[in-house]
N, C-alpha and C positions, 0 to 999 in steps of 0.2 A: 559597514556590514560587508560580508563576503558571500559570494556565490561560487560554486564549483561546477565545471562543465566536463562532460565525458562523451566522446563520439562513439557511435556504434552503428551497425547496419540497420536498415529498415527491416522489421520483422513482418512477414506476411503469413497468414494462415488461410487455408482453403477449406471450405465446407463442401463435401461431395456426397453423392449417393450413388450406389450401384445402379446402372441403367443400361440400356441397349448399347449406348455409345461410350461406356465407361473407359474403354481402352484409349480411344481418341482423346477423351477429356483429360486423362492422366498424362498422356503423351504431351498435350499442350501445356499442362501445368509443369511437367518436368522441363520442357524446353524454356519456358519463361523463367523458372527458378534458376536454371543454370546460368542465365544471363546476368544475374544479380550478384553483387558482393554479399556473401552469406546466404545466397539463395538455396544452396544444397541442404541447409538446415531449416528449410521451410516445413512447417507442420501441416500435414494434410489430415483433416478430421472427418471421419465417416459419420454420416447421418442416416436416420431411418424415419420415414414418414414425416419429414419436415422438421425433425428435431435431432440435435447432436446426441450421439450415443453417450449414455450417462458415464461410462467408464472413462471417456476422453475429456470430460469437463475439467477435472483437476489438471490434466496435461495442458489444455488450452489456457487455463488460468496461469499456470507456471510459465508457459511459453511467452505470454504477455505480448500478443500481436499488436502492431501498430495499424495494420490493415487486415480486416477479416473479409475475404472475398468469397462470396457464396454462389455455388451453382444450384442451390436448393431454395425453393420458395419458402419464406418464413412469414408467419403471421405477426401482427403488430405486437402482441404480448411477448412473443419470443424475441423480437427485435429489441424491445424495451429492456428485457432481462439481459440480453447480450451486452447492451451498452452499460447497463448497471453493474454487471459482474466483471466484464473484461475491459471496458472503457477504451475501445479502439478509436483512433482518429477517424477512420473510415470503416463503415460496414456497408459493403456494396454488393449488389446483385449483378451477376453476369447477364448481359443482354446479348442475345444472338442477333447480329445485324443481317439484314436481307442481302442476298447477292454474293455470299461467301462461296467460293468455288471449291475450296478444299475443306474437308471435315476438320482438319487440324486448325485452320483459320477460324472455323465456326466456334471452337472452344478456346481459342487463344485468349488468355486473360487480358483485360484492359484496365490496368491498375490506375487509380486516380492520380498518382504522382509517379514519376520515373525514378526508380532507385539507382544508386551508383552501380556502374557496370562491373562485372567480374573481371574485366580486363584491367581494372585499375590496380590490381595486385601484381601485374607482370613486372612492373619496374623494380619493385623491391626483390622479386624473385630472380632477376637477372643481374643484380649487383654482384660484382666480383670482390675479392679481397686481395691481400698481398701475394697469395699463391695462385690465384686464378683470375682470368680476364672475364669481362662481361660476356655472357652467353645467352642469346635470346631463348625464350621459352618456345618449345616446339608444341604447337597446339593441334589437337586432333580435329580433322575436318573431312567432309566429303564434298564433291562437286554439287553445286546448288540444284542440279537436275537429278541427283542420285540420292535416293532415300537410304540412310544407313539401317542396318539391322537393329532390332530392339536390344540385342545384346550389347552392341557398340554404343547405341544412344543412351540407354538407361544406365549403363555402368560408367561411361566416360563422357558422353555428351559432345556433340559436334558443333562447331562454331556456327555453321550455316543454318542449323535448325533453331538457333536462339537469337542471333544478333544480325544486324544489318549495319552498313552495307556489306555486300559480298563481292569480291573477296576482301580479306582483312586490309584496312587502309594502309597505304605505304608509310604514313606518318609515324606509325609505331613499329616499323619493320626492325628497328634496332632492339626492340623488346620482345617481339613476337614474330615467329616464323612458322607457318602451318606445315604440318605433315598431312598431306591431303590425298585421299583416294579419288582418282579420276579414271573412269572406265576407258579402255583403249579406244573405243569408237568415238568418244567425245574428245579425247586428246588428239586424235588424228584428224578431226574436222575443224579446220581453221575458222569456219564461219560461225561457230558457236562462241558467243561472247557473253559476258567477259571471260577472259582466260584465267585459268587457275595459276596461282603463284605459290612457290615454296617447294618443299620436298614432296615430289609427286610419286605415288605408288599406284600400281595397276590393279590391285584387288583389296577387298576389305581384310582378307586373311593376312595379306602382307602388311597392312596398316596395323593390325593387332600384333603381329610379330615385332613391329617397330616399338609398340607400347611395351612389350615384354622385354626387349633387349636394351632399351634406352630409358633410363629413369627420368630423363628430361622431357620425354614425350608424355604429355598429360592431356586430359580432356577438360571441357568446361566444368564438368562435375567436380573435379579436383580443384580447379582454379577458383570456383565460387565458394569452396569450403576453406580456402586458405586465409590465414590472418584474420580470423573471425572471432571477436569476443562473443561468448554465447553462454547459455545455460548449461551447467554441467550436472548431469544426473548419474550418480554412481550406483546404478543398479547392477550388482555383481553378476546376475544371471546373464545379462546381455553385454555389459560394457567391457568385458575382458576376453571376448571371443570374436572370431571372424564369423560374420553372418552370411552364409551361402543359401539363398532362397531359391528353391526349385519349384516352378509352377507358373502358370499363365492366368490365374484367376485374379479377380479384383482384390481378394484378401491377400494373396501372395504379393501382389504389387505394392499394396499399402504397407505390408509388414516390411518389405525390403526398403521402402523409402524412409519410413519413420524410424527404422532401427538405427540409422546413423546418429540420431539425437542422443543415443545412449552410449556412444563412444567417448573416450576421454578427450579433453580439449587439446592435449599435447599432440594428438595425432595430426592436427592441423588439416592439410589437404590430402593426407595419406589414404590409400585404398584399404578399406576394412569391411566393405560390404560388396557382395556380388549377387546378381540375379541371373539365373539361367533357366532355360526351358528344357523339357525332356528331349526335344529335338537337338538342342545344343550338346547335350550329353551323349546323344546317339551318334552325332557327327564325330568321326575320328579326329579330324584336324581341330575342331573346336574344343573337343574334350582335352586334347593335348595342350591347347592354348590356355584353357582354364587352369590346368595343373601348373603350367609355367607361371601364370600370373600369381597364383598363390605362393609359389616358391620364390619368385624373384621380385615381386612388386608389393607384396603385403608384409607389413612389419608391425605386428602386435604381439610381442613376445609374452608368454604366460608369466614368466618370472621377472621380466624387465631386464634381463642380462643378454639379450640377443639370442635366446634359445628358440625352440620350435614355437609354432603358433597352434592354437586350438581352433579348428574349423568346425562349426556346428551347421549341419545340413538341416535346414528348416523348411517346412511347407505346410500350408493350410489345406492343400488340395490332394496331396498324395498320401496314401495309407502308410501305416507304420512299416509294413513289410517291404514296400517299394523303396521307402527312404533308407531302410537298412541295407538293401541291395546296392543302392547308389553310394552309400557311405563305404561299403566294402570295395567297390570299384575305385573310388577315389583313394582309399588307403593303399590299395594294391599298386596304384600308379605313383603314389608319393608316400614312401615309408618313413620319411623324417617327421612330418607334421602329424598332429593328432586329429582324427576325424570322428565326430560323433553325430548323432541325429536327434531331431525332436519334431514330433508332429504338433502343429499349432491347432488347438481345438477351436479357437475363436480369434477373431481379429482384435479382441480386447486383451489377448494374452501379452501383447507387446507393451501395454501401458505400464509404466513403472509403478512400483509399490508406493503406498502412502508414506512409508519411511523414506524412500528415495526423494519424494517431493519435499518432505519436511527438511531433509538434509541438503537439498540442492543449493548450489551456489549460483546466484542469478547472473553474474557477469564475470566470466573467467576469460582471460586473454591467453592465447597460445604464446609460447616462447619461454624464456628463462624465468623461473620463479623469483629471481632476485631483481628483475626489471621493475622499476617503479610503476605504480598504477597510473593510468592515463587520465588523471584529473588535472584540470587547469583552473587556476584561481582568478576571480574577478572581484575587485574591490569597488564598492559604490557607497556614496555618502547619502544620496537622496533615495527616496522610495521608487524612483524611476531610473532605469538603466537599460542599455542596449547590449545584449551579450555579443561577444566577438564570434567570428567563425573559427571553429576548431576543426582542423583536418584530421581524419583518421591517421593513425600512426604510420600505416604503410604509404600514405601520400606525403606525409611530412618527411619521411626518410628518403623520398625520391623526388626532390623538388624540380628536377629537369624533365619530368615526365610530361609528354604533350598534353595540352589542355583538352584536346578532343577525347582522350581516354579517361578524363576525370569528370566527365559530365554525369549528371544524375545526382540524386539526393541521398543523404544519410540522416540519421537522427542524432541529436545532441540532448543528453539528459542533464538537467540542472538540479542541484540541491542548493537551496537558498536558506541562509541563516535567518532565524526569526528575530525580529526586533524585541518582541515581548517574549521573554524566555522563561518558561515554567519548569526548567530543569531543576531537579531536586539536589543535584550535586554541582559544585562550583566549576569543576573542570570539564563539564560536558555542555556544549552549546546545542540547543535544539534547532532543528531545521524544519522547513515546511515539508510535510508528508501529506499529499493531497489524497482525499478519499475518492473511491469510485462511486459510492452510493450518492454522495452529494457532489455534483460536478462544479468544481471551483476554478478550473483552469481559465475560464473566461474572465475571472476577476483579475488575472494576471495579464492576459492578452487575448485578443480575439483571433479569428482566422486571418491569414495573411497570404500575400503572394511574394515569394522569395525573390524572384527575378523581375518583378514589375507586373504591370497589368496584363501582359500577354501570357504569363506563366500560370501553371496550375495553382489551385487554391490549397493551401496547407492548413491543417487543423492541429492546434496544440492538444496534448492529452496528458493524463496522469498515468505513469507506469505502475506496475504492480508494487513497486517499492515506494510509490507515492511521490516520485520526482516529476517535475514538469519536463515534458519532452517536446522538442521542436524539430521539424525537418529543415535541413539546410544543405547547402552545396557551396560551390565556388562561384565567384562573381555575383554575389547577391548580398542582401542585408536581412538580418534577423529583426523581428519587430521589437519595439521598446516594451519592456516589461514594467508593470506597475505593481509593486509589492503591496497588497491590500492590508488594511486592518482586519482583525478577526471578524468584526461586525460586517464589514464590506464583503468579505469572502462568504460568510454564511448568507448574507442577504442575496448575493448573486446566485448562490446554489439553490436557494429556496424560492426566490421571487422572479428570477430571470427566466425567459423562455428556454425550453430545452435546446441545447446548442448542437445536437448531432444532426448530420446531414441526412436527407431522406435515403431510404434503402434503395429505392428505384424511382425514377421520374422526379417529380417535384410535388411537394406537399406544403401546406401552410405550417408555420412554426408551431410547435407544441407548447401550450401554456405552462408556466412554472407551477411549482407545488403550491404556492400561495400567491394571492394578489399583492399582499403587503404584510409587513410584520413590524412590531415596535416593542421596545423594552417595557416590561410591566413594572409596577412599583416595586415588587419583590426583586426584580432584576436590577433595578437602579440601586436599591439598598445594598444588594450583594456586591455590585461593582465598587461602590463607594467604600464599603467595609473592607474589601480586599485591598484596595488602594491605600486605605488608611493603615492597614496592618503591614503593608510591604510585600504583598503577594500571597499566593495560595499557601505556601509552606509556612510562612511566618504566621498567617492567620490560624492555620492548624496548630502550630506550636503554642499560640496564645489561648485560643478558645477551646482546645481539646486538652489543655492541662487540667488535671483534676482539681488542683488547688484553686486556679482562677475560675474554672467553670462553676465550682461551688460558691465562690465569692460573688460572681456575677449573678447567679440565681438568687442570692440573698438580696441583691439590688433590684430584682424584678426581671432579670433577663431570662425569662423562661417562656417557652411557647405557651399559647393560650390553653391547650388541652393535651397534656402529656398523659400517657397511660397511668403514671404514678399519681398525677393530680386527680385524674378521673377516679382512680381506685380509692383515693383518700376521701373524696367527696361522697362517693357511693357508700363507703362504710359509715360515714357520718349520717347520711340520710337513712340508712337502715336502722341505725341506733335510735334515731328520733321517730321513725315510723315503723315500729316493729310489726304492726298488723299488716303492712304491705298495701294499705288502702288509705285514701284521703276522703273521709266521708263528711267532715264538718267544716264550718267556716273557721273554727279555731285551728284546725289542722292545716287548712290552706294558709292561714296567717303565719303559723309556725314555719311552713315551707318557705313562704316569702321572706321571712326574717332570716332564715338560714341561707337562702340564696343571696340576699343582700350582704350578709356577713362574709360569705365566701368571696363575693365580688369585691368587697372592701379589702379583703386579704390579698386578692390578686393585684389590686391597684395601689395598695399602700405598703410596699415592701420597705426595707431599710433604705434610708436616703443616702447614706454614705458609709464608708469604711474608715475606722481609725487605725493609724499605723500600729499602735501598741496591740490592738486587737488582731491585726494581721500577723504580728509577731507570735502572739499566743497560738493562733490557729495554725500557723506554719510549723511551729514546734510540734503540735499535735499531729499534724500531717506527716512530718518527718519520722516521728516516733512510731506511728502506725505503720509506715512503709518499712522501716527496718525490722520491726517485729515480724512482719509478713515475709520479708526478704533478708534473712540474716546473712551477714558477710563474714568472710574469713579474716579480713583485715580489721584493725581496731577502728571503732566508730569515730574516735576523736580525730582521725585523719581527715574525715569528711565534714565534720561539723562546721568549721569556720567557713569553708567554701560554700556549703549549703546556706548558712545564715546570710552570708554576703549576697547570695543570689536573690534573696527577697528584696533587699534595697535596690539592687541593680534592676530587677524586674519591674518594680514599681516605677523607677525612673524611666525605664524603657516604655512602659505603657503610657506614662504621662507625655513622653516625647512624641509618641504616636497619637496622642490626644484620645486614646481609648479611655483613660482615666483623667479627671481634672483634679489637680491639687489645690487645696485651699483650706478654708475654715468655716464651719457653720456655728452660729451662735443664736441663742433664743433671746429675743427682746423681753426684758422683764416687765415692760409696760403694756405692749400689745400682744405679746406671746408669738410674734411672727418669727419663723425660722429663716434667718438671713444667711445666704451663702456669699462668701467673699473669696474670689479667686486669688491665687498667689500673685497674679499680676496686679491686682487692685488692693492688696493688703497694705494698710498703713497704720500709724499709731492710734488714731481715733477711728472707730467703726460707727457707721450711721445706719440706723434701722431704715429699711426701704419703705416701711409702711407709716410709722409714726415719726420718724426722724430722730428718735432718742439716740444719744451718743453713749459709746462704751469704749473703754481702753482695750487695745488688742491684747490677747492672752500671751503669757510668757511661758507657761508650763504645760499647756495642753498639746497633745500630739497633732500632727497634720491629719486632715480629713481628705478622703478621696471619693469623688462622685464619678459614676459612669457617664460617659458621653451620651446625651439623650438620643442622638442618632443611632449609636450602637445599641442602646437599650431597645429602641423601637424595632430595629432590624432583627434582633434576636427574639424579642417577645411577640411583636405583632406580625412579623413576616416569617418567623421560624427559619432563620438562615443557618443555624448550626448544622442541620443535616446536609445542606448544600456544601458547606465548608468541609465537613467530614468526607463527603463523597468525592469532591474535587481533590482533596488531599490524598486520598487513597489511590485514585486512578492516575494522578500526576506522578506519584512515586513509582508506579510500575511501568510508566512510559519510558522507553529507552532512547528514542530519537526525536519524538515530536509530540506535543500536547497543546491543544487549544480548544476553546469552547465558546458558547454563548450562554449567558445567564437566562433567567426566566423571560420569555417573550410571549406576547399575544400574537396570534396568527389570524389573518383575514383571508378566507378562501375565495371570496368573490368581491367584485368592485362594489356591489350593493352593501356588503358588510363594512367596507372601508368608508363608504359615504355615511353610513349610520353610526360609525365609530363603535360598532359592536363586534368584538372578536368571536371567531368561530371555535377557537381552541387556544389553549395555553400550554406551553412546555416549561418544565422546571429547569432542565439542563440539556444541552445538546453538545456532546463531547466528541472530538476527533483525537484519538490516541494511537499514534503510530499508524495512521491511515484508516483505523477502524472507527466507524460512526456508532455512537452509543446514545440512544435516547433515554434519559434518566428521569424517573419519578422519585424525587428526594423528599422523604417525609420523616417526621418525628415518630409517627406510629402508622400502622397499617390501616387505620380507620379512615384516613383521608384519601385513599386511593380508589379511583373509579376505573376498574379494569376495562370496561367497555370503551370509555373515552380514550384511554391509553392505547388500546389496540387499534382504534380507528385512526388516531393520529399517527401511529406507527405505519399503518398501511398507506397513508398518504406520503409521509416523509421517507419511508423505507430505509431505516437505519440497518446496520449489520446486527445490532443487539439492542434489545429493550431491557433496561435494568430497573428493577424495583429496589431502590435504596432506602431501607427502613432502619432508622437508628434505634433499634431495639433488638433484643435477643431473638434468635431463630425460633420459630414456633410452627405448630401444625396449621394455624390460621394463615400465616404468611405463605406457607407451602401450598395451601389450597389456592391462594390468590395467584401464585406463580403458575400452578397447573392450569388455572382458568385462562391466564394470559397466553400460555403456550397453546392451549386449545384454540383460542381465537386467532392465533397467528399461524396455525397449521397451514402448510402448503404456500406460505408467503415467502419462504427463504429468509425469514427473520428469526434470529435466536432470541431467547429470553433468559434472564438469570435474576437471582436474588442476592442482594448485598445486605447483610445484617451486621450488627455490632460484634466486634471481637474483643477479647480481654485487653489487648494492648492499644485499642483505638483511643481510649482516654489515658493520657500519660500520667502515671502515678508517681514517677520519680521525684525525689525531693530537691531537685535543682530546677529552678524556674526559668522561663524564657527571658533572655536578655537581648536578643537580636544580634548576638555575636557568634553563635554556633553555626558551623557550616560543615558539609560533608564532601568527601572526595571519592571518586571511583577509582579503584585500582584495576588497571587494564592488564 
């Protein structure tokens, strides 16, 4: 089997509310984010009254955070829903430690694991080529005793505000050389230690001029945004313009920060967003600097040919008239670029459209589009293997980079091939796509410590794409992975304790969804029948063939109470009891006789099929089909192929032991019907009751009996709807499909001890990561909506499906409406699956086990 690994940055999302100290809180988040590789693309999510704003939920889901770090108190129900919907490895509450002297330190995030530093990209940025020598990155900084302005810190980011130790270690001086603002009084005082090193300037304005004049002078904000594979959202309103946010409110700051997510990935670490205050615009020198930055450092051409850029002045705090005045001033100072303005009515306005999320690409790498994707193959023979450490591309391309600058963790996403492949096309191999609603990651591996016992605890998680994701770094070991069976994966998801860490403090583990589970008789029959048939698609091919379905029903393979059978018996009863009442003993006796007669009809179907009868019936079937589906080509071209398919199909079903080939003869002495298998057939036949001998026939056709196990499965357990349902959903799955058959669930240990299940499910399907609880029935009469809804509320699938193998009807729609009513406010969808005209295959070529399909990519 194969697995494929892909490195990427650790993604962090912050939950914040506007409060008295919101500015210090966001300053602390900015400073922490600048320190991480990929940190400038951190999503900051606004909350109100302890809940995430509804407009931001799709964005948080698409962003797919590994860590959700909350400055907001969340109640238990919200915590559970966040784990269920977004599946973070960590959902952590910020804790304010006593004794913090600075307000920035009060709100500085304390992430549960340390991500890879933004400095790790400097080695690849300094590599020269045959025309240029290695040139160190010039990183913006201020003396550790000097607080940068918000304009400098928010737009560029200073080393000393985010990283330690200060100054920059000499070990990476070949790759990094700071351009640092040191006030003259500090520079002149030799007793102030440590001393600043690098290109020293005497004022912040001079530092900003260096940024303008030299493109190699960058801040941590640009460094942390470089060489980052990330989500690409092509929302044309925001992604093709330079975003200049004016204002100092909470909404202005949030809009500025999150707007960078909407820029194209090819921008890499380029400057495409700026945030300024009214004071910055009123200051003559700062205004000139802003214009110069736009003209010299911003490169987001409208047409992609190096032309002008379009700058949109946006603000949530300034009125339309003031924005228009600012836009005119900017245009007067810079006549080349285009300036427009937009008042932002709400903080929700920046959220991309539903279409943008639908069309988003989850993992896009900056660089040449012709560069191969960063997947790495691992081949394993057993179900246990240890993934290798895969370095991010920018570290692999700079092997001599000092180890001290490579510290910290990144994520490795794994896509693992499935051993049991339910793909409906031969050239597509299904992979594991793990659901969020059922937490299966613990079936592969539990939490681990990458660097040994003294290192932080790492938690595996399932990404939004359903891949298993592990945190890793250098000089450590990833845990061994055990690829589970489907039964093991579902058992862990349903019966194991909830494996998420406490939001704050320590709490006892949360119990699983059920105390125990076991396969029901119906489930065992379904598993055996599918194995006997060669899988879901072969079973569908056989049992949903119109010709074979009708033949099997003649042999008794019909569920106990179909609508057709009930209707036929009802009509018979009405004819016999026209008065509508049973008033006498004679009428009761007539009713009993009729019931017994119907029971005998149910239990005494045809015992076997004769091959010559099969030929006759198949000819009728073919003729009927071609009458209903006339073709332009001559019928004779199809006849021989169709006729041969009967013989091949019978052989195929006998090979699968769905049919048994042999001969049945009736003893003339005791009238016993004797069955002799083809394996036991000999010249002299012996009656099994009286022992009378008879010569074997020479002119009679072969007889075929249905396997008793298959008969019981179809008749007593009604497996046909399950086969129909599995076949339909397996065909629409593009990457992954797995399920468990009918199981009994025990919600308490007392139920386990008594052996009395609390509930039973028909099917639980995971298709491309979507969990679907299915009630698969031959008719709607056997569905208990209340029980189905209660089970759904406990298991919490994405969708509950009523799969009823009959035509759509008003009655079934009422049942669906009732199910939707009972699942209201549970974030669980409900749908109805009914028969379609092509569900039963009418074509006159029969299944032979040789057909297969290919996908054209």
